[in-house]
C-alpha positions in Angstrom: 107.4 132.5 75.6 108.1 133.8 80.1 103.9 133.4 79.8 103.9 129.9 78.1 106.2 128.6 80.5 104.5 130.2 83.6 101.1 129.1 82.9 103.2 125.3 82.3 104.6 125.2 86.0 101.5 126.8 87.5 99.6 124.1 85.6 102.4 121.1 87.5 102.1 123.0 90.2 98.2 122.3 90.3 98.2 119.1 89.4 100.7 118.4 92.4 98.4 119.6 94.8 95.3 118.0 93.6 97.2 114.8 94.0 98.5 115.7 96.8 95.0 117.2 98.4 93.2 114.8 97.2 94.0 111.8 99.3 92.8 110.7 102.4 95.0 108.6 105.0 94.5 105.5 105.4 91.8 104.3 108.4 93.1 103.5 111.7 94.0 100.1 113.0 92.1 98.9 115.4 93.4 95.7 117.2 92.0 94.0 120.0 94.1 96.1 123.1 92.6 99.4 121.5 89.1 98.0 121.4 86.8 99.4 123.6 83.8 97.2 124.1 81.7 99.2 126.3 79.0 101.7 125.7 79.7 105.1 127.8 76.2 106.3 128.9 74.6 109.1 127.4 74.5 112.6 128.1 71.6 113.8 130.2 68.9 116.1 128.7 67.3 117.3 131.9 69.2 118.7 135.4 67.2 115.9 137.6 69.2 113.5 135.5 72.9 114.8 136.5 72.9 112.7 139.5 72.6 109.0 138.1 74.7 110.0 134.8 77.8 111.0 137.6 77.5 107.6 139.1 77.2 105.7 135.1 80.5 107.8 134.0 82.7 106.7 137.1 81.5 103.3 137.4 81.9 103.6 133.0 85.5 104.7 134.1 86.1 102.0 136.9 85.2 99.7 134.3 87.0 100.7 131.5 90.2 101.0 133.8 89.8 97.5 135.0 89.4 95.9 131.8 92.3 98.0 129.8 94.3 96.6 133.2 93.5 93.0 132.7 94.6 93.4 128.7 98.0 94.8 130.4 100.5 92.2 130.7 
């Protein structure tokens, strides 16, 4: 009798865990305020392209900050 009760409890716990771990969280809501339309520059593969990448990433950050300030009330 104890074994039957133990198996029943384990089955209930197992089914609960499967349901709990099986659910995926809903996708995050993207609003117009959080949407970023700018595409970041690609990372260079050669060391010689590092200076150009540095300029591009700085420009990208400044443009993103400017867009964020324009959208803020």
